[in-house]
TIMI-2910 file (N, C-alpha, C, CB; in pm, 1 decimal, decimal comma, always signed):
<rs>
+----------+----------+----------+----------+----------+----------+----------+----------+----------+----------+----------+----------+------+
!      n_x !      n_y !      n_z !     ca_x !     ca_y !     ca_z !      c_x !      c_y !      c_z !     cb_x !     cb_y !     cb_z ! resn !
+----------+----------+----------+----------+----------+----------+----------+----------+----------+----------+----------+----------+------+
!   -696,2 !  -1784,8 !  -1363,7 !   -619,4 !  -1670,6 !  -1319,6 !   -479,6 !  -1679,9 !  -1376,8 !   -615,7 !  -1662,2 !  -1166,4 !  Met !
!   -434,8 !  -1573,2 !  -1437,1 !   -305,1 !  -1570,1 !  -1501,8 !   -200,0 !  -1519,7 !  -1404,5 !   -309,0 !  -1482,2 !  -1627,4 !  Lys !
!    -91,5 !  -1593,5 !  -1390,5 !    +14,4 !  -1555,2 !  -1297,0 !   +137,0 !  -1515,0 !  -1377,2 !    +48,2 !  -1671,6 !  -1198,0 !  Val !
!   +189,1 !  -1397,8 !  -1346,2 !   +310,2 !  -1349,0 !  -1412,4 !   +427,6 !  -1368,6 !  -1318,3 !   +296,2 !  -1198,9 !  -1453,7 !  His !
!   +511,5 !  -1463,9 !  -1347,0 !   +627,5 !  -1485,6 !  -1260,9 !   +743,8 !  -1402,2 !  -1311,9 !   +665,9 !  -1635,9 !  -1255,5 !  Ser !
!   +785,3 !  -1307,0 !  -1230,1 !   +900,7 !  -1224,5 !  -1264,6 !   +872,3 !  -1123,8 !  -1374,1 !  +1014,1 !  -1311,4 !  -1306,4 !  Gly !
!   +747,1 !  -1093,4 !  -1402,4 !   +713,9 !   -997,4 !  -1506,8 !   +747,0 !   -856,1 !  -1459,5 !   +564,7 !  -1008,3 !  -1546,0 !  Ala !
!   +813,9 !   -781,2 !  -1545,7 !   +846,2 !   -642,5 !  -1513,2 !   +730,6 !   -554,3 !  -1556,4 !   +978,7 !   -597,6 !  -1581,4 !  Asn !
!   +664,2 !   -493,8 !  -1461,7 !   +551,7 !   -404,7 !  -1487,5 !   +605,5 !   -262,3 !  -1491,4 !   +439,3 !   -420,4 !  -1378,7 !  Ile !
!   +568,1 !   -188,3 !  -1595,0 !   +609,1 !    -49,0 !  -1606,8 !   +490,4 !    +40,1 !  -1573,1 !   +663,0 !    -18,1 !  -1749,4 !  Lys !
!   +512,2 !   +135,8 !  -1485,1 !   +409,8 !   +234,8 !  -1452,3 !   +470,4 !   +373,9 !  -1470,7 !   +355,9 !   +215,2 !  -1305,8 !  Val !
!   +387,5 !   +465,8 !  -1519,8 !   +433,0 !   +603,2 !  -1533,3 !   +423,0 !   +672,1 !  -1397,7 !   +350,4 !   +679,2 !  -1640,6 !  Thr !
!   +478,4 !   +790,2 !  -1389,6 !   +475,9 !   +861,6 !  -1262,2 !   +333,0 !   +898,7 !  -1221,8 !   +562,5 !   +987,6 !  -1270,6 !  Glu !
!   +251,0 !   +935,6 !  -1319,9 !   +110,4 !   +968,4 !  -1289,8 !    +35,8 !   +846,0 !  -1239,3 !    +39,8 !  +1024,9 !  -1414,4 !  Asn !
!    +59,0 !   +729,9 !  -1301,2 !     -5,1 !   +607,2 !  -1255,4 !    +41,5 !   +571,5 !  -1115,1 !    +24,0 !   +492,0 !  -1352,0 !  Gln !
!   +169,6 !   +595,6 !  -1086,6 !   +224,7 !   +564,1 !   -954,8 !   +156,8 !   +647,6 !   -846,3 !   +376,7 !   +588,0 !   -952,9 !  Ala !
!   +133,2 !   +775,4 !   -874,6 !    +64,4 !   +860,6 !   -777,2 !    -80,6 !   +816,1 !   -757,2 !    +68,6 !  +1007,3 !   -822,6 !  Tyr !
!   -143,4 !   +760,5 !   -860,9 !   -280,3 !   +709,6 !   -848,1 !   -283,9 !   +578,3 !   -769,9 !   -342,6 !   +689,6 !   -986,7 !  Asp !
!   -175,1 !   +499,9 !   -775,4 !   -171,1 !   +369,9 !   -707,4 !   -144,9 !   +383,4 !   -557,6 !    -64,2 !   +281,8 !   -770,0 !  Leu !
!    -66,2 !   +479,6 !   -516,5 !    -31,4 !   +497,1 !   -375,2 !   -115,0 !   +613,3 !   -321,7 !   +123,9 !   +523,9 !   -355,9 !  Ile !
!   -221,8 !   +581,1 !   -248,4 !   -313,7 !   +684,9 !   -202,8 !   -259,8 !   +759,9 !    -81,6 !   -448,3 !   +624,1 !   -169,6 !  Leu !
!   -216,8 !   +687,0 !    +22,5 !   -165,6 !   +752,8 !   +142,1 !    -94,0 !   +650,8 !   +230,2 !   -280,2 !   +821,8 !   +220,2 !  Ser !
!     +0,3 !   +697,6 !   +311,5 !    +59,1 !   +605,3 !   +409,4 !    -38,7 !   +583,5 !   +524,0 !   +194,4 !   +659,7 !   +463,2 !  Pro !
!    -31,2 !   +467,0 !   +584,9 !   -116,3 !   +438,0 !   +700,4 !    -30,7 !   +450,5 !   +826,0 !   -181,3 !   +294,9 !   +689,8 !  Met !
!    -67,6 !   +544,1 !   +911,5 !     +5,0 !   +567,2 !  +1035,2 !    -81,2 !   +513,1 !  +1148,6 !    +38,6 !   +719,6 !  +1055,4 !  Ile !
!    -59,4 !   +388,0 !  +1183,8 !   -131,2 !   +325,0 !  +1293,6 !    -28,9 !   +262,7 !  +1387,6 !   -232,6 !   +218,2 !  +1241,5 !  Thr !
!    -77,4 !   +216,5 !  +1499,6 !    +11,8 !   +152,2 !  +1595,9 !    +77,1 !    +28,2 !  +1535,1 !    -65,1 !   +114,6 !  +1723,5 !  Glu !
!     -2,9 !    -49,5 !  +1465,0 !    +47,5 !   -173,2 !  +1404,9 !   +147,4 !   -144,6 !  +1291,6 !    -69,7 !   -257,2 !  +1351,5 !  Lys !
!   +121,2 !    -41,4 !  +1211,6 !   +212,9 !    -11,5 !  +1101,2 !   +345,4 !    +46,3 !  +1151,4 !   +147,4 !    +86,3 !  +1003,7 !  Ser !
!   +343,4 !   +118,5 !  +1262,5 !   +469,7 !   +169,1 !  +1317,2 !   +552,8 !    +55,7 !  +1378,1 !   +442,4 !   +277,5 !  +1423,3 !  Thr !
!   +487,2 !    -49,7 !  +1427,5 !   +562,2 !   -166,8 !  +1473,2 !   +629,8 !   -237,2 !  +1356,3 !   +469,6 !   -264,4 !  +1547,1 !  Leu !
!   +567,5 !   -232,5 !  +1238,8 !   +626,0 !   -292,1 !  +1118,6 !   +750,6 !   -219,5 !  +1072,6 !   +524,9 !   -293,6 !  +1007,1 !  Gly !
!   +763,1 !    -91,5 !  +1108,2 !   +880,8 !    -13,4 !  +1069,5 !  +1009,2 !    -71,1 !  +1129,8 !   +863,8 !   +132,4 !  +1112,9 !  Ala !
!   +997,8 !   -139,5 !  +1243,8 !  +1114,6 !   -203,0 !  +1304,9 !  +1166,1 !   -317,8 !  +1218,9 !  +1080,4 !   -253,9 !  +1445,1 !  Glu !
!  +1077,4 !   -375,4 !  +1136,5 !  +1114,7 !   -487,7 !  +1050,2 !  +1128,1 !   -444,6 !   +904,6 !  +1011,8 !   -599,8 !  +1061,7 !  His !
!  +1155,3 !   -314,6 !   +882,5 !  +1176,2 !   -259,0 !   +748,9 !  +1051,1 !   -271,4 !   +661,9 !  +1293,6 !   -328,6 !   +680,9 !  Asn !
!   +933,1 !   -248,1 !   +721,3 !   +807,0 !   -254,3 !   +648,4 !   +735,3 !   -119,7 !   +656,6 !   +717,3 !   -367,1 !   +704,2 !  Gln !
!   +664,5 !    -85,8 !   +547,7 !   +586,5 !    +36,8 !   +541,7 !   +447,8 !     -0,4 !   +488,8 !   +656,3 !   +145,7 !   +451,0 !  Val !
!   +342,3 !    +63,7 !   +541,6 !   +205,9 !    +31,7 !   +501,6 !   +142,9 !   +151,4 !   +430,8 !   +121,5 !     -9,5 !   +624,1 !  Thr !
!    +80,5 !   +123,3 !   +314,4 !    +13,9 !   +226,3 !   +235,6 !   -128,5 !   +183,9 !   +204,6 !    +91,3 !   +254,4 !   +105,5 !  Phe !
!   -216,7 !   +281,7 !   +187,5 !   -351,7 !   +256,0 !   +138,9 !   -346,4 !   +264,9 !    -13,1 !   -456,6 !   +357,6 !   +199,8 !  Arg !
!   -405,3 !   +166,6 !    -80,7 !   -402,6 !   +158,8 !   -227,2 !   -544,9 !   +136,0 !   -278,5 !   -306,9 !    +44,5 !   -275,9 !  Val !
!   -570,9 !   +158,5 !   -408,2 !   -704,5 !   +131,2 !   -463,1 !   -737,4 !    -17,7 !   -459,0 !   -714,2 !   +182,4 !   -607,2 !  Pro !
!   -866,2 !    -49,5 !   -458,7 !   -910,5 !   -189,1 !   -455,6 !   -866,5 !   -265,7 !   -580,0 !  -1062,0 !   -195,7 !   -442,1 !  Leu !
!   -843,3 !   -195,5 !   -690,3 !   -807,1 !   -261,7 !   -816,1 !   -657,1 !   -282,2 !   -833,1 !   -859,2 !   -181,8 !   -932,0 !  Thr !
!   -576,0 !   -229,6 !   -743,6 !   -430,2 !   -239,3 !   -756,6 !   -383,0 !   -382,2 !   -730,5 !   -360,7 !   -141,8 !   -659,3 !  Ala !
!   -280,3 !   -425,4 !   -805,1 !   -222,7 !   -557,1 !   -779,3 !    -77,4 !   -543,1 !   -734,3 !   -232,0 !   -646,3 !   -905,1 !  Asn !
!    -19,9 !   -652,9 !   -686,8 !   +112,4 !   -648,5 !   -623,6 !   +223,5 !   -598,8 !   -716,3 !   +148,2 !   -785,2 !   -573,1 !  Lys !
!   +234,4 !   -647,8 !   -842,3 !   +342,5 !   -596,0 !   -928,6 !   +331,1 !   -446,5 !   -956,3 !   +343,2 !   -670,7 !  -1060,3 !  Pro !
!   +208,6 !   -395,3 !   -972,0 !   +189,8 !   -252,0 !   -994,4 !   +230,4 !   -171,9 !   -871,1 !    +43,7 !   -222,1 !  -1031,0 !  Glu !
!   +193,6 !   -220,4 !   -753,2 !   +228,6 !   -151,7 !   -629,1 !   +380,1 !   -148,7 !   -611,3 !   +161,5 !   -220,1 !   -508,2 !  Ile !
!   +445,4 !   -260,7 !   -638,0 !   +590,8 !   -268,6 !   -625,3 !   +658,9 !   -169,6 !   -719,1 !   +639,7 !   -411,1 !   -654,5 !  Lys !
!   +614,7 !   -164,0 !   -845,1 !   +673,6 !    -71,9 !   -942,4 !   +651,5 !    +73,5 !   -901,4 !   +614,7 !    -96,7 !  -1081,7 !  Ala !
!   +533,2 !   +104,6 !   -848,1 !   +503,1 !   +242,4 !   -807,7 !   +589,4 !   +285,6 !   -690,0 !   +354,9 !   +256,4 !   -771,5 !  Ala !
!   +607,5 !   +198,1 !   -591,0 !   +689,6 !   +231,4 !   -473,9 !   +835,0 !   +251,7 !   -515,8 !   +679,5 !   +120,3 !   -366,2 !  Ile !
!   +885,6 !   +162,1 !   -601,0 !  +1025,1 !   +174,5 !   -644,8 !  +1046,7 !   +302,0 !   -726,0 !  +1065,9 !    +52,1 !   -727,9 !  Glu !
!   +946,3 !   +342,6 !   -805,3 !   +958,2 !   +464,0 !   -885,0 !   +950,2 !   +590,0 !   -798,8 !   +849,7 !   +467,2 !   -991,4 !  Leu !
!   +852,2 !   +595,3 !   -707,7 !   +829,7 !   +717,5 !   -630,5 !   +934,5 !   +741,5 !   -522,3 !   +694,0 !   +712,6 !   -567,5 !  Leu !
!   +979,4 !   +635,8 !   -456,9 !  +1068,4 !   +652,9 !   -341,8 !  +1212,7 !   +612,1 !   -369,3 !  +1016,3 !   +573,6 !   -226,0 !  Phe !
!  +1243,1 !   +560,4 !   -489,1 !  +1378,6 !   +516,9 !   -527,5 !  +1436,2 !   +418,4 !   -425,9 !  +1472,2 !   +638,6 !   -541,0 !  Ser !
!  +1359,5 !   +314,8 !   -394,5 !  +1402,5 !   +210,2 !   -303,0 !  +1385,1 !    +75,3 !   -371,0 !  +1323,1 !   +215,9 !   -169,8 !  Val !
!  +1441,9 !    -29,2 !   -311,7 !  +1428,4 !   -165,4 !   -363,3 !  +1329,1 !   -239,6 !   -275,0 !  +1566,9 !   -239,5 !   -367,4 !  Lys !
!  +1221,9 !   -294,4 !   -335,2 !  +1117,7 !   -364,9 !   -262,7 !  +1145,6 !   -514,3 !   -265,0 !   +979,4 !   -334,6 !   -322,6 !  Val !
!  +1141,3 !   -575,0 !   -146,5 !  +1161,0 !   -720,3 !   -134,8 !  +1030,5 !   -794,9 !   -157,5 !  +1218,3 !   -756,3 !     +3,2 !  Lys !
!   +920,9 !   -750,3 !    -94,8 !   +792,6 !   -818,9 !   -104,8 !   +677,9 !   -721,3 !    -82,7 !   +784,8 !   -933,9 !     -3,7 !  Ala !
!   +561,2 !   -757,2 !   -137,5 !   +439,0 !   -679,2 !   -120,0 !   +329,3 !   -774,0 !    -73,8 !   +398,2 !   -605,2 !   -252,4 !  Val !
!   +266,2 !   -741,6 !    +37,4 !   +150,3 !   -816,4 !    +85,5 !    +30,8 !   -721,8 !    +83,6 !   +174,7 !   -875,4 !   +229,6 !  Asn !
!    -82,5 !   -770,6 !    +34,2 !   -201,8 !   -686,0 !    +29,3 !   -312,5 !   -744,8 !   +115,2 !   -250,3 !   -669,0 !   -115,4 !  Thr !
!   -392,6 !   -656,1 !   +171,1 !   -504,7 !   -694,8 !   +255,6 !   -625,7 !   -613,7 !   +211,4 !   -473,0 !   -672,1 !   +407,8 !  Ile !
!   -734,8 !   -683,4 !   +182,4 !   -859,6 !   -615,6 !   +147,9 !   -943,1 !   -604,4 !   +274,3 !   -937,5 !   -691,8 !    +35,0 !  Arg !
!   -971,6 !   -481,7 !   +315,2 !  -1042,6 !   -455,7 !   +439,4 !  -1185,5 !   -415,0 !   +407,2 !   -971,3 !   -346,3 !   +522,5 !  Gln !
!  -1283,1 !   -491,8 !   +456,2 !  -1423,5 !   -457,1 !   +435,1 !  -1465,5 !   -349,2 !   +533,8 !  -1513,7 !   -581,8 !   +449,5 !  Asn !
!  -1548,7 !   -255,9 !   +486,7 !  -1594,3 !   -146,0 !   +570,1 !  -1691,6 !   -193,1 !   +677,6 !  -1659,2 !    -39,4 !   +484,6 !  Gly !
!  -1684,2 !   -129,4 !   +792,2 !  -1772,7 !   -164,8 !   +903,5 !  -1912,1 !   -106,3 !   +882,2 !  -1714,0 !   -115,1 !  +1037,2 !  Lys !
!  -2011,4 !   -176,3 !   +932,0 !  -2146,5 !   -122,1 !   +938,3 !  -2160,8 !    -50,2 !  +1071,3 !  -2254,8 !   -234,4 !   +922,1 !  Thr !
!  -2195,9 !    +76,6 !  +1065,9 !  -2205,9 !   +159,4 !  +1186,2 !  -2344,2 !   +221,8 !  +1193,1 !  -2096,2 !   +269,3 !  +1187,7 !  Lys !
!  -2380,9 !   +266,8 !  +1313,1 !  -2506,3 !   +338,9 !  +1332,5 !  -2474,1 !   +481,0 !  +1377,9 !  -2598,0 !   +266,2 !  +1436,3 !  Arg !
!  -2546,9 !   +575,6 !  +1321,0 !  -2532,0 !   +715,0 !  +1360,0 !  -2670,9 !   +775,4 !  +1371,9 !  -2444,4 !   +794,2 !  +1257,7 !  Phe !
!  -2709,5 !   +812,5 !  +1491,5 !  -2840,8 !   +867,9 !  +1522,6 !  -2952,5 !   +776,7 !  +1472,0 !  -2855,1 !  +1007,5 !  +1461,8 !  Gln !
!  -2936,9 !   +646,1 !  +1493,9 !  -3039,8 !   +549,1 !  +1458,4 !  -3039,6 !   +504,5 !  +1313,6 !  -3170,8 !   +605,1 !  +1489,6 !  Gly !
!  -2955,3 !   +563,8 !  +1229,2 !  -2949,6 !   +526,8 !  +1088,3 !  -2828,9 !   +438,8 !  +1062,4 !  -2944,9 !   +651,7 !   +999,0 !  Arg !
!  -2849,6 !   +336,2 !   +982,3 !  -2738,9 !   +247,6 !   +947,4 !  -2655,7 !   +311,2 !   +837,1 !  -2790,9 !   +108,6 !   +903,3 !  Lys !
!  -2527,7 !   +294,3 !   +848,3 !  -2436,5 !   +340,2 !   +745,3 !  -2323,1 !   +240,0 !   +731,4 !  -2382,1 !   +481,2 !   +777,9 !  Gly !
!  -2246,7 !   +252,6 !   +625,2 !  -2135,7 !   +159,1 !   +603,3 !  -2013,7 !   +238,0 !   +559,4 !  -2172,7 !    +50,7 !   +497,1 !  Lys !
!  -1903,4 !   +210,3 !   +624,3 !  -1777,9 !   +270,3 !   +580,8 !  -1735,3 !   +203,2 !   +450,0 !  -1666,9 !   +255,6 !   +690,7 !  Arg !
!  -1660,0 !   +273,7 !   +370,0 !  -1620,2 !   +217,2 !   +241,3 !  -1510,5 !   +113,0 !   +259,3 !  -1572,8 !   +328,0 !   +146,4 !  Ser !
!  -1506,7 !    +15,0 !   +167,6 !  -1402,1 !    -86,4 !   +167,0 !  -1272,1 !    -22,5 !   +119,9 !  -1441,0 !   -206,8 !    +76,3 !  Asp !
!  -1160,1 !    -77,6 !   +164,9 !  -1031,3 !    -28,8 !   +117,2 !   -930,7 !   -142,7 !   +116,6 !   -980,7 !    +87,8 !   +204,6 !  Tyr !
!   -817,9 !   -116,4 !    +52,3 !   -711,3 !   -215,3 !    +42,4 !   -584,3 !   -151,3 !    +95,2 !   -692,7 !   -265,9 !   -104,5 !  Lys !
!   -508,3 !   -227,6 !   +171,7 !   -379,8 !   -175,6 !   +218,0 !   -268,3 !   -268,4 !   +172,4 !   -378,4 !   -160,1 !   +372,2 !  Lys !
!   -153,4 !   -209,9 !   +149,0 !    -37,1 !   -284,0 !   +102,2 !    +74,2 !   -269,5 !   +204,1 !     +8,8 !   -234,5 !    -37,5 !  Ala !
!   +127,6 !   -383,0 !   +248,9 !   +241,0 !   -382,9 !   +340,5 !   +364,9 !   -410,0 !   +256,7 !   +224,0 !   -489,6 !   +456,0 !  Ile !
!   +453,5 !   -312,8 !   +251,8 !   +572,0 !   -318,3 !   +166,9 !   +691,8 !   -355,7 !   +252,2 !   +595,8 !   -183,1 !    +94,7 !  Ile !
!   +758,6 !   -464,6 !   +217,6 !   +881,5 !   -505,4 !   +285,7 !   +998,5 !   -459,9 !   +199,6 !   +885,7 !   -661,2 !   +310,4 !  Cys !
!  +1085,1 !   -378,1 !   +256,0 !  +1197,9 !   -320,8 !   +182,2 !  +1323,8 !   -403,8 !   +200,9 !  +1223,4 !   -176,9 !   +226,8 !  Leu !
!  +1412,5 !   -395,5 !   +101,9 !  +1542,7 !   -461,3 !   +111,3 !  +1623,9 !   -395,3 !   +222,7 !  +1619,1 !   -454,3 !    -24,8 !  Glu !
!  +1721,3 !   -468,6 !   +275,5 !  +1808,0 !   -413,9 !   +380,3 !  +1883,4 !   -292,6 !   +326,3 !  +1907,9 !   -521,8 !   +431,8 !  Asp !
!  +1892,8 !   -189,5 !   +408,0 !  +1962,8 !    -67,6 !   +368,4 !  +1872,1 !    +37,8 !   +307,0 !  +2070,8 !   -101,3 !   +271,7 !  Gly !
!  +1748,3 !     +2,4 !   +274,1 !  +1653,1 !    +97,8 !   +216,6 !  +1549,7 !   +134,8 !   +321,9 !  +1584,0 !    +38,8 !    +90,1 !  His !
!  +1500,3 !   +258,0 !   +315,4 !  +1396,8 !   +301,7 !   +408,7 !  +1313,3 !   +411,3 !   +346,3 !  +1458,6 !   +350,3 !   +540,2 !  Ser !
!  +1191,1 !   +425,6 !   +396,4 !  +1099,0 !   +530,4 !   +353,6 !  +1053,2 !   +603,0 !   +478,7 !   +976,9 !   +472,1 !   +272,8 !  Ile !
!  +1066,9 !   +737,0 !   +477,7 !  +1018,7 !   +817,4 !   +590,2 !   +878,9 !   +867,6 !   +553,0 !  +1117,3 !   +938,2 !   +622,8 !  Asp !
!   +774,9 !   +805,6 !   +612,0 !   +637,8 !   +840,5 !   +576,5 !   +591,6 !   +970,7 !   +642,0 !   +544,6 !   +728,1 !   +615,6 !  Val !
!   +668,4 !  +1025,3 !   +734,0 !   +628,2 !  +1149,1 !   +799,7 !   +649,4 !  +1269,7 !   +709,1 !   +705,4 !  +1167,2 !   +929,5 !  Ser !
!   +733,4 !  +1257,4 !   +604,9 !   +751,3 !  +1367,1 !   +510,9 !   +672,5 !  +1339,4 !   +383,1 !   +901,0 !  +1388,0 !   +479,2 !  Met !
!   +640,2 !  +1441,9 !   +305,4 !   +561,1 !  +1427,0 !   +182,8 !   +642,1 !  +1365,8 !    +71,6 !   +506,5 !  +1560,8 !   +138,0 !  Gly !
!   +571,9 !  +1327,0 !    -34,9 !   +639,7 !  +1268,5 !   -152,7 !   +702,8 !  +1379,2 !   -232,6 !   +540,7 !  +1187,2 !   -241,7 !  Ile !
+----------+----------+----------+----------+----------+----------+----------+----------+----------+----------+----------+----------+------+
</rs>
């Protein structure tokens, strides 16, 4: 596995919109807002440097750290038939002091 320490990743605006799918508005993510954190749903193929570059480009903020979580879809039953929710990845973005993102308004 190749690790890029301090590599500057460049993303175009179109790529940035493809990387950030939607904000996650949950009880846990709103608690993170008190600690200057915002949670977004991202594609399974996205990596941390790309996510950081996309957030900084789209929202004009400074990102301190990016943590990603791969969430496996649940197996559910509906009228006796088994089904599976799709897998997804979420990114928890920690912003520098003085920066903020209001997820209640559109991009």
